[in-house]
N, C-alpha and C positions, 0 to 999 in steps of 0.2 A: 280531706285533702291532706297531701303529704308536704309537711314543710322541714323536711331533713336537709341538712346543708352540709357541706365537706366543711372538717374542721381540723384542728390538732387537739391533741392532749400531750402536754410535759411531765415528765413526772420526776422527780429526784428522791431517792431513798438515801438517807445518809446511817442506817443499817444494815447492811444489806442480808446479814443471816440472819436478823431478828425479822423483818418485813417482807423479804421477796416470796416468801412463799404466800403469804395473804395477798399482795399485789397480786400475783397471779392467779390466784382463787378468785378476785374480784374479774379480772380480765378476760379469764373464761368466762365467766357468767353474761359479760359484756359482748363475747366474740362477735355476733353478728354486726355490732355497728363498724368493728377495726377494719380498717383495708389495710393496714401498713403497720410493722412493729419495728424499731429499732433499737437497739442498745448498747449500752457501754458498762459490761458490768463492775470493774474497778474504773471509774475515771478517774478516781483522785482516792486513793487508801481506800476505806470500806465504803464510799461512797460510788453509787450507781445513777445512772440515765436511762430513762425509758422515754421514747419519744412515739406518739401514735400519731395515724391518719384515721378519721372517722368519719361516719355517713351517719348523721343524728338528728335530733329534735334539741332545740332546747332542752327541754326536758330530760330527755335522755344522757345529753351532756351533763346536765347537774346530777343528774341520778350515778352516774359513774364519777364525776370529780367529787361529789359529796360523798360517797364511801371510802377512795382513796385520800380526800385531804382528811377522813376522820382516823386516819392511823396515826400514830405518833411516829414520829421519825422520816413523814412523808410530806412533800412539797409539790402542790399540782399547779400549773398555770394551765389555761384553755382559751379556744377560739373558734368561732364561726364564723364561713364566711357570710358577708351579707346577704347574698342570695344563693 
């Protein structure tokens, strides 16, 4: 049974120079889940924002957000549609 649902991931990067490469590596690893990606590389100072539209199971969402959230200087929020 496929319990994939549409959802979003919001990523705030506080130190772009230090974290951008790590974030991009993780996003490449999960590229099969990502339907759309937008980014503001310098939203304010050295802070960047990336938003993703994803098609994922709850476990897949937990895996990508867990890896991103473990990076110092990264804040992550996410959600999936109910159906």
